[in-house]
N, C-alpha and C positions, 0 to 999 in steps of 0.2 A: 960717641956722639955726633949728631948732625953737622954739617958743615952748611945746611943750605940757607942761603941767605932771603930774606922779605922786606919787601918795599913796598910804598905808598904812594897814589900820586898824591902831590901838595893840597892836591884842592878836596882831599877827604876832610883835612883838618879846616877849611874854610868855611864865610858865612853862605848859605844856601837861599835861593830865591826862588820862585816861581811866579806862574802867570797870576797867583791867588793873594799870594803873602809877598807882593812884591818890595815889602819894608825888610823882606829878609825872615828866617827861623834863628835870628839872633844878632848882635853886637857884630859890628864890620869888625874885620880883624887883618892885618898887615900880613905881607909873609913872611917879616919876621917873630911874630906872632904865630903864625902858623907852623914853623918849623921847630920854635920851642914847646909847642902842644905833640908835636909828633915825635920828640924827643921822649916824651910821658910814656910812648908806649912799649910796652917790653919785646926785644929781639928784632924790633924795627933796625935796619941798619940802612936802606936808602931811601931817595924822595926822586920823583919825578916831579920838575917845575915849570909852570908856566914861564913862558914871556910874549911881551915885556912885561915886568913884574908891575904887580899894583900900584905902587911907589915908584915913579917914574925915576926919580931921584935918588933910589935905593940906590947904592952900589956896590959891586961885584964883592969887596973887601968886606963889607957890612955880613952878605950873606954868607960869605968862607966862616968868618967869624960866629955867625950863629950855628952851622951847621959843626964846626968843630967842637963849640962847647954840648950839643947834643950828641955827638960822635955818629954822625947821619956824612952819607957821602949822597951826589946826582948819578941818576942811573941815566936822566936823560931829560931833553929838556922840550917842552910842548909849544911852539910857537902859536899864539891866537888868532887862525887864519879863520873865526870863525864867529867876528864878533858884527857889530853894526857896521862897519865899513864894509866888510865884504858879504852883505845881505846878497848880492846876485851870484856870489861865488870868490873863491880866492885864483883857485889856480882856471877854472872855468868862467871867470867874469867877463861879459862883452865889453868893456872897459879896458883897453890895454893897459892901461896906465894903473889900476887897479891889480890888474896879474902884477906887473912889476912891482907894485908894492909889496903882494902876499911874497914872492921869490926875493925882494930885499929885508921883507921881516925875517924869514927863513934862513938867509945865508948871516943875518945879524943871531939869530939862534943858535947857528954852527958855530960863531964864533965863542959864544958861551960854552955851549957842550967843549970846545976845547978847552976852555977856561979850567970849567969843572973836573975834565977828564973824563967826563961822562960817558956813555957806549953810541948814544944815538941823538938824534933829530925825531923826534916822532910826530906825525903828520895826520891831525885828525881834520880832513876837508867838509867841516858837516856843512857847510850852504853849498857845494859843489854837486850839484844835480840839477832836478826840476822837479814842477807841481803840479803842471797840467799836461794834458795831452795838446801835442802841437806845440807847446812852448819853446822847445828846442831843436837845433839839426842834432839829432843823437851820433851820426859820424864826428862833427867837428866839436862836441860835448865831450866826449872821450877821448878824440884826437887831443885836446888843451887838457883834458886831464891827467894824460900819459906822458904829452909833452914839458907839462909844467913839473911834474917830478922829476922825469930824466932830468929836466936842467940841473937841476940844484943839485941832484946826485952829481953828473957829472963835475958842477962847478967844486964841490966837495969831495974827491976820491979817497981823500984818508977818513972819510966818517961814514955813519951808516944811518941811513933814512927809513924807519916803520914806518908804516902805512897801517892806521887801525880803522877798518872797516866797520861798516853800517848800514843794516837795512833802509831807515831811515831817522829822521828827527834830527835836526830841523827841518831837512827837506822833506819832503813827500816818495821822491826818489833820489837817493843819494849816491855819486857815479861809484866809488867804492862802495858795494851793498854787498858783499861776500866771498868768502874765501875765495872761491875760483876764477869769480872775475876781477880781484884784486891782483891772484896768481897770472892771470890771463896779460896783465896791465906791466905788471913787472917784466915779464917776458919779453913783453914787444919793447921795453925800456932797453935792455940787454946787458943790465951795467949789473955786476957781483954787490954793490954796497947799498942796495933797495931791499928790503923785507918787509915781513908783515909782522903787526902786535896782533897778536889772537886776544881779544877779550871774548872772554866765557862768557859772558851774559848774551853780548851782541851775536856772537854765533845761537846762544838758545832763543832768541826774538827773531831770528832770521828764519828761523826752521829748520838749522842745521844741529848734527850732532857735534857736541863740540870736541869729542875725542876724534872722528873722522875728521873736521877742518885740521884740526893738527897734525893728525899723521899727513894727510896731503901738504901741507905747508912744507913739512919735514922732509917728503918726498922730494919735494923742489930745493928743497935746502935752502928754502925762504923764511922757517919761524926763526927771526930774529929778536922776539919778547913776547909774554903774556900778561893780562891782568885777567883777576878774578873778582868775580862777586856773584850776585843770585839774582833771580828776575820770574815772573811769573810767565813765560814768554809772551805776553801779549803786550807788553811795552819794556824801555831800556830800566828798571824800575834801580838799577844799583843795588841792589840791598845785600847784608853782609853775606859771603862768600857760605854756603854750605847749609843755608836756612829753607831752602827751597827744594833743590836738584842736588842731594849728596851724593847720591848712587852715580850721575852720571858726571859731577866732579871729582869722583874716584875714577870714573874711567878716561876722563882724562888728563888725571897725572900718572895715569898706568901707561897709557899711549906714550906720554911725555918720559916715564924711568923707561918702559921697554926701546926705546928708540935711543936712550942715553943720551938725551938733551938735558942741557946744563943751564940755567939761568936762576936769576930772580923769582921767586914767586911775587907778584905783586899784586896789592888790592887797588880796585878802583871801586870805592862804594861813595854812596851818596846817604852819610846817614842825618837827615834833614830833621828829627825830632829826637835822635837819641844822642847820648853822648860819645863822640866822635874818639876818644881815646878808650874806652868800653867796647864799642863795635869795632875796632882794627883789635885790641886783644881776642876779644872772641872769634874772630875770623882767624885770625893766626894759629891761637889753639886749637882752632878745625883741621887747620893744615896742617899743623902737627900730628894731629891724631890720623891725616892721611900719610905722614910721611912713616907711621908707625905701622899703618896698614898694608904699606908698599913691603915694609920689612918681612912681615909677616905671611905676604900672598904666595900664593905654589905658583910662582910662574909657568913653570913645565905643565900644572895639572889645567891651567889655567888653557895656555896655549893650545892644548889638548881637546880640549872642551869646545874652544873656537872652532877647530880644524873639522869636527865635527857639527860643529853648527848649532852644540847644544846648550840653550839659551837656559835652560831649567839648573845645570851643574855649572855653569858661567857664573850664574846670577847667586847661587848658592855659594860658591869661591870667594865670589865679592864680599858678598852681606857679612860673610863667616869674619874675613879677614878686617872690614870697615868697622862693622859695629860692638866688636871687643878689643877696639885701640881706645876707648874713651872713659 
């Protein structure tokens, strides 16, 4: 029997808004309601929660109670350092006061991580970057990006901080836009408690091979977490995992198993128009199929094919294992 844990960002069960349906794709939901919906998903055991909470008056005790009745625990806390007050950046904001506010919010999130006994503070500095040529001094911007996260990690040496990189959106160019650039920043920080949360869809969207990105992060000892979803490579669609790129998703998980990487398989999906419970169940069902396929796959034969760079044989082995596991 598999011991694999499955998780999801709590936003998977939220109300979604875009620049067209500004009234949202459903009624507003509180954090407690989101947790109760997440509790209805088969085999979901952990959630990543945004901070500050939607309702600032909500107590940690109330969240504890909701988690307990739904048999859920918290894997990470994601501070919202990408909202309107950080429109010009969080760690890279030209206003030192706003940069300090970002630091304070992340330190508050660190306290919440300790409360829940979670694994990490997840940093997605979506507003850190630039939009136009000549808009920024690139040396200073990168320095602030590195120093801002380095300061946080130094202030909280007992906790892990994970950076979720993404090529663009909301900025046209994000500071942490690729696995390689993020690793460069982490190495420059020189701290053991900073790593990468690798979003499968962000890697696709950035023109990367997710399996290659995972291997690179593992080789540097910095793959601290992962999210899965899918897209058409032209945008961060956050579709159901396995719906568009099943063979690349299989290669991604093959790479994780080959390296004996153990961690939660987490969903980062945005079911705007679909039922969020059904989408989560559908994705987890597919991930379970990938587990079965990994158990079937002949790793020695695959390694032999890869050593010869024999694409035909390697793909045949992968397809036979994957497509007979459902």
